[in-house]
N, C-alpha and C positions, 0 to 999 in steps of 0.2 A: 914916840912908842905911847906917849899917854893919849892922843889922837887915836889910835888904834883901838887902844883897851875900851875906849867911851863907844865905839862903833859894836864892838862883840858884844854885847849886851842886850841892842836893840835888835841885831837879827837872834838874836837864841828867841827872844822875845815874841819874833814874827813866825819862828817855825814852830812856837808851841801854840799861837792864834788860829793855824792852818792846821796844826793837827786836832785841834779840837774840833773847828771846823767838817774836818772831814767826817769825824767822828760820830757828831752830831747829827749827819746827812745820811751817814749809815746805817744809826739805830732809827732815824725816821723812816730811813725806806724796810727796813726788814720788819716793823711797827705794818706798814701799807703791806707787804708781803706776807704775814702770817694767816691773816683769813683768810687770801687766796691759797696757800697750801694748804689746810685746814677742810677747806672746802670743797678742794679736789680731792683730799683723802677719806670724804666724810658721803661724795655722793650726792646721793637725793636722800639723805640723813638729816637730821636736825641738829645744829651746831649749838653747842653747849655754851652760856655765858663767858666759861673760862677760858673758850678756846677748842673747846677738844668734840670730838661727836658724840650723838648720841649711840648703845649700841643697837644693831639692825640685826636680828634674829637672821639665819640661812634660811633659805628656801624649803628645807627638809624638816628644820624646826618652825616651820610658820604653824602658827594655830589655828585649827581648822573651823568652819562659821558655825555658829550654834545650832542644833537641832532646831527644827520647827516642834512647837508645841506637842506633847500629847506624854501619854505614859509610857514608859518603855518597853517594848517586845509587845506593844499591840498589833495585832493583825486588822486588814481592813474588813469590816461589817460585811457580810455576807450580804448579797443583792437580794434585796426584798423580792423581786419581778421574777427571781430565778424559781423553778420548781423544785422545790422540795422533798427529798427521801420522806416515805412515811415509815415510820414505824411497824414493824413485821408483830402482828397479833401472833400468838401461840400456834392457834388455828391454820393462820396464811402460811407459817414457818411448816407445819406438818404438812400442808396439801404442796407446797412447792418442792420440798424434801422427795416425798412420796412421788410427784409428778417424774423427778430427775431419776430417781432408782428405776421408774418406769422407760425413762426415755434410753438408760445405760442399759436394761436388760432389752430392749430392740435391736437398739445399734449390736448388739452382743447375740443376733436371735433365738433369744432367749422367752423366753413367757415364764419363768420360775419366779419371779419376783411382779408380776404384772399383775395377778388375782388379788393379790394383800397388797400393794401399793394403790391398785386403783379402789378395794375398798376403804383403805386409811381416806382417801378422799372424800367419797361420799359421806362416811361417818364426820370427820371434822365440817363439811358445807353445813351438813342439817343441822349437826347437834351446839353448834355454834351460835350464842342468841343473839351476838351483834349482827349476822346475817349481812358481813360485809361482803362474803363472795359471795360469785352470782350463782344463783338456781342451778343454771342449765351445765355448773361445770362438774354439779353432782350428777346429773342423768347421763351427761356424756362420760364421767369416771367408771359408774354403774356399768355401761354397756363394755366398755373396756375392763372390767374387771371380769366379766362373762364369755371374752373372747375366746373361741377353741383353737386357732388356729394365730399364726404370725399375721397372715393378710388381714384378717376381720379386727386383730388388736390394733394393728397399725390403720387401719381406716378410720377406729375408733379413737384414737392416738391423736390422728390429723386435724378431727374439730377438737376434743379437748385442747389441743394446743393452740387453737385460734381462739378458743375463751380465754385459756388464761396469758395469752400475748395480749391479747386487750385491757385485761386485768392489771397487767405489769407496767403497764405503757401507761394507763391511767393514774395509779398511782406511784408515779417515780420506783417503782422498786430497783435498788443495785444488786448486783451478784449472779446476774443472769444475762448471758447472751443470746440474741435472736440471731439463728442462723436460717436459711433457704434453700432446700435443695430442687433445682431446675427439672430434673427427671421425675421428682414426685410431684411436683408443683406445690410444694407445701412446704410450710414454715416447721420453726420448734424452739425451746430455750433449751440450753443446756449453761453447766459451770465449764470454767478452764474454754480456753483459746485453741484447741486444736479441734477442727471439724469431728464430730463424731455421730456420723448419720444413723438417725433410729428408722428410717424409711427403705435405705437402702442395705442396710446390715453389712456382714461381713464383706460383701461381694462387691461393698462402692464406701467405705467408712468413712471416703474424705471429703465424696460427693458434695458442695454446697458451699455455701460462702456466707461470710457474719453481714447482718445489715446494720449501717450505719445507725 
């Protein structure tokens, strides 16, 4: 019995040493695997020294790239080479307004406003000290103001229109549309985007097309 009791502590000691060895091996293995697990969790994110991974904002929360330098609300500068509209002098505005009144009257087969508007054109061309309007506009408007019937009025209006169309083009004046009538073989200026033919009147008010 005494010999048996002496061998028992040795077996116990051996088991204890094996248990400690297994624990050491498992601990070491866990230490080696931990970085791999963290790397799998973090993906391409940076791994922190403590073993975790840094926060990555989701795609929806990504910070947009910085805007290019400039003042907020700035717009592109106008092209210096593009033609610029000429500010209308009061005399020019009166001339064009009077012309449109004549065009509207002739489109309605009326002479009611023709003489008065024609005379207004003459006065503003000849009375303008800056002389910005072509002199032939006054002569053509004078003939128009003296017209006694629609035929002669429309003939004078054709010449007046040619002169004013050239003037409007040269000075890049906006707000008026140039139209052409193939029946009368003549052009005119008007406001609005619906053809209102002063040469054909009520018989064919929509005859014509706008020029680009």
